[in-house]
N, C-alpha and C positions, 0 to 999 in steps of 0.2 A: 405471441412470441416475445421473449424478453428483449427489450430494445437494446440492451448491452451487446447482444449478438451482432447487431448492425454497427454499433459504435466502435467495437474493438478493432475491426479491420481499418477503420478510418484513423483511429489513434495510432495504430502500428505504422500506417503509411506515413503519417506526419513524423513519427520517430525516425523512420528511415530517411525522410527528406531532410530533417534537421541534422542528422548525423552526416549526410552527404554534404550539406551546405557548410557545416563546421569543418569538415575535412578539406573542402575546396578553399576555405578561408585560412587554413592552417591553424585552427583553434582546437585545443585539446579539451573538448567538452565531454567526450564519451570515453569510457573504458568498458570493454565488452563484458568483463566479469560483473561490474557494477550494474550496467544496463540490464543484462539478463537477470540478475538478482532482483532488480526493481520490477521487471516484467513478470517474473515468476511469483513474486510476492503479491502482485496484482492479481494474477491468475488464482492464487490460493485464496485471496480475499473474495473474489467472485464465487469461488467454490463454496466457501462458508456462507456467503450471502444467499446462495441457492437454498441453503438449509434454513436460514433464519428470516429472510426478508418477508416471506409470505406471512409469517407469524406477526411481525411488527405491523404490517399493513392491515392484517386482520384486526389487531387491537385498535388501530386508528379508525378503521371502518366501524367497529362496534361503538366507539366513543362518539363518532359523528351521528350514528343512528339513534343512540339512546340518550346522549347528553347534548348534542349540537344545539346551540342556542338559536341559530338562524337557518333559514333555507336560502340557498343561493342559486341564481340563474346562471347556468354554465355559459349561456350565450352572451352574457354581459361582459364587456371588456374590463369593467371595474372590478369584477370578481377576480380576474386573473392578475390585474395590477395590485390589488390588495394582497393576494396570496403571494405574489412575488416579493413584496416588501416584508411581509410577515415572515416568510421562509428565510429570507436573507438576514433579517434581524435575529431570528432564533438560531440561525447557523452561526452568527457571530458569537453568541453566548455559548453555544455548544462547543465551538472551536476554542474559545477563550478558556472555558472550563477544562478542556482537554490539556491545557498548558498549566493551569493553576490548581488542579486537584491531582494528587499523585496517582491515584487509581486510574483516573481517566487519561493521564499522561502515559501510563503503561500501555493503554490501548492505542493512543495516538502516535507514540514516539516512533513507531516503525516507519511512518511517512517521512520523518526527519532523519532517518538513519543513514541515508545516502550521503556521501561526502562529495558527490558530483551534483550538478544541477542541470537538468535537461528534461525534455519531454517524457523520457522514460520514468523520471522521478515522480511525475504526476500519477503514474500507474502503481506506485509503491504505496498501497493502501492497507490499512490494518484489517486483520481478520476478526478482531474482537470489538472494534468500536461500535458495531451495530448492536451489540448487547446493551449498550448504555445510551447511545445518542438519540435514538428514536423518541426517548422520553421528552427531550427538549421541544419537540414539535407537537406535542399533545394539545397545547393551547389553540393551535389551528383547528384541531378536531373539535375542541370544546365550542368554538364559535361556529362550527359547522362547515368549514371549508371542505368541499367534496373530495373524495379519495382521488378521483381522476385529475382534478386540478393539482392536488398535492403531488402526485406522482410526476406529472408533466413538469411542474415547476422545479421539483427536485432534480429531474433529469437535465433540465436546462442549466441548472447550477453546476452539476457535475461536468457537463460538456464545456461550459464556459471556463471553469477553473483549469482545465487541461492546458490551455494556451499560455497561461501565466508562468509555467515552469520552463522557461527558456532563458538563455543568456544571449541569444542572437538578436533580441529586440531591446533597444535602449530606452531611455526616458521618453515619455510621451506628453510632456507638458501638463496641460489642464486635466487630461484624462487620468494621470497619476493621482490627482487629488479627489477624483470622483469614483473611479472604478478600481477594482483590483487588477493590476497590470503586472507584467514581468518585473518591472523595476521595484515596485513596493513589495511584491511577493518574494523576490530574491532576499530582501531584508528579513522577511519572516523565517526563511530557511537558514539564516546565518547564525553562527555561534559567536560573532563579535559582540562585545558588551552592548553596543548601541542597538543591536538587532534583537536581543533576547526579549521574548514575550511582546512582540509588536506585530501589527498588521494582520489581524485575525479575520478580516472580511472574506466573504466568499465571492460575491459578484461586485458589491459596492464597498468602497473603502470609507464611506461617510460615517459608518458606525465607529470605526477607529478614531476618526477625527472628533466625533461627538464625545466618546468615552475616554479619550486621552491615551490611546494605545497606538497612535499613528507615528511613523518615522519615515523620513525620506532617505533614499539611497545616497550614500556619500561618494563623491568622486575621489576623495583623498584617502579612503579606506575600503579597499575591495572586500566584498563579502566572502567570508570563509564558511563553507557549508558543512553541515553535520551537527552533532550534539556534543555537549561537554563531557558526556560519558559515552564514548563511541561504541558501536555495535561490535566492531572488529570481527566480522564474520560475513560469509556469503549465504549463510543458512537461513532461509525464509521462516522456518519454524522457530528457530532460536530468536530470530528478529522479533517475532510476535510474542514470545514468552519471556525474554530476558528481563524486562523490567518487573513483571509479575514475580519472578523468582527473587529479584532484588528486594521488592517490597516484603515478601515473605521472610527473607533473611533479616531485614531490618526489624520487622515486628518481633521475630523470635529473639533478637538480641537487645530489645528495648524493654526496660522495666516499667511497670505501671500501665493500667488499661487506657488511661487518657493519652499517654504518650504513644501507645500502640496504635490507637485510633488516629492520632495525628500523623503517624507514619503513612497511613492509608489515605486520609482525606485532606491533609494539609498540602500546601504547594510542594512540588519536588524540591529536595534539598532542605526541607524543614529541619530545624534543630533548636534545642534550648539547653539550659544548663544540665538538666537531667538526662537528656538524650541528644548529644551533639550531632550536628549535621555531618553527613559523609563529606570527606574532602573531595573537592573538584579541581581538576587541572585548569590552567589558563588556556584560552583558545589557541594562543600562539605556541603552546608547548605540545599540542596534539599533532602527531604525524598521521598522514592519511593511510588508511588500511589498504594493503595491496598484497597480492601473492604472485609468484612467478607463473608464467603461462607459456605453453607451446602451441603451435598451430593446430595440432590435433584436438587440444582442449577447446579452442575457439570453434572448430567444426563440430565437435561433440556438443558443446553448449548450445549452438544454434539448432542442431538437430533435436536435442532433448527439449528445448524450448518450443520448437514447432510441434512436437508430439504433445507437450503439455497443453498448448493452445488448442490442438485438435480435440483432445479429451475434454477441455473446458467447453468448447463449442457444443460438443455432443451432450455434455451434462446440462448446459443451459437449455438446449432444445428439448431434451427428454425429461427434465427434472419434474415437471408437473405430473408425469405418468408414473413416477417412481414413489415407492413408500419412503418414509423417513429413514428406516434402516438402510435401504438401498442407496439413498442419497449420501448417508454418512459413510457407507463403504466406498462409494465412488469418490467422495471427498478425500478419504484416506489414501486411495490410489494416487490421486493427483498430488497430494502432499508428499508422499513417498517419492514420486517422480522429481519434484522440486528439490527435496532434501538430498536425494542421491546426486543430482547434478552439482549441488553446492559442495558435497563431500569430494567430488572429483576436482572442483576448483581449488579446494583447500588442501588437497593432497593427503586426505585421510588414508591411513594404512589399509582400511577395509573397503575403500571406495570402489575399486575396480571390480572386486568380487561381488559386492552388493549390486552394482549397476548391471553386471552381466546377468545375474539371477533375475533382477527386476525386469530387465528388458526381455528376457526369455519368457517370463510369466505374463507380463502385461501385453506385449506386442503379440506373443503367441496366442493369447486368449482373444485378442482383437482379430487376428488373422483367421482364427477358427470360428469366429462368430459367437464365441461364448462370452457375451458381455452383458451390460445392464439393459440392453434393448437390441433391436435389430441393427446390424451393421451392413451398410451398403457395400457392393463389390468394389467401388473405388477406394473406400476406406480400408477394406481388407488388403487390397494391393498396396496401398500406402503403408499399412502396418508391416507387411512383409519387407518392403523396401527399407523402412525405418529400422526394422530388426537387423537386417543384413548390414546396414551402415553402422549401426550402434555397435554390433559385435566387431566389425572391422576397426572402428576407432578404439575400442577397448583392447583389442589384440595389439594394435600399434602402441597403445599406452604402456603395456607391460614392458616393452623394450625401451620406451622413452622416459619412463618415470624417474630413472636414475639421474637424468639431466635436471630434474626439478628438485632433487634431494628429498624425495618423499620418505617418511612423512615430513611435512614442512614444519620447521621449528617456529614457535611463537604464534601459531594460528589459534584463535579462540575456539572453544568447543562449540 
């Protein structure tokens, strides 16, 4: 069983707890559109991971078997300690490269695209970074760190990093100088000048202190979250593709092969006399992206997100019994669910019709048991209930959308 199946409900429970605590304290930490976008970007990431993760682990296992320099005793605690420090060290360099190489930034930027900062932001993970980042951990395979140890240590790192995405925990003294904590990770997500390209650590912040990328959170300058080139959209698919499209356009508009390659592999924002850098706004001049919303949108967003997570759970459970084309088709269904919800949030002209058709096809297929595997009776009942509620919300939307001024002006594609 994929351990993420067990982790996701825990993560979601803590998101709900944090939102409740923030509300009780009168803190505006959550916006529903942004939080649901983060959650659905995470669901999309896990969907793609179901396609690619086994491949990267298979490569790791082959390297261990054929090239591994040493044999390690799984019962020895020193093996686990060594693996922990090795993984965290290579995570630092993978993460740092994700900020300093434009192509890798295009993969990583989706995690920074939220202009809020809360536990749901931790779930806003890239769907494409797994294409690149597994390469950074191959030295662990070369020295023979067993696959089991690698997977467990990687899972511990993922779980640990979740808690650092909160504004409800202040500075923690000495811990801020040793571990990745909410205080120093808030800086990492900031677009303030002093925050840019700092605090790359996963579990330990000592690597940043060793390699000169550490910065402490300032009391006199609150962190402003997001990127200097904002996403300006709730669309999870566009969030994953936007920077790749930008690189392609830059390469096409740049003369000379050396300059074209620099557009891909140099740091983001690279430029020289022959190929000037794209102009960037100042952090202070960027207004936070938002769109109008009515109560039915909130209800529909929660309903659609619940369905997306239900489908994701089902995919993670049955993935190993599906062929690659079936996994790809299932992934496409999940992506269309997330994109359709984003179009509703953004007030796209075609959103209601698209969602009504998608709900009829997807939920109808689930209710009829015509799916990628057997569907239990409770799941069929839930599908019919979701179908009825979805159509009800969409019918209500037809009468309410005039209040939103659909299509919304100034909303990114």
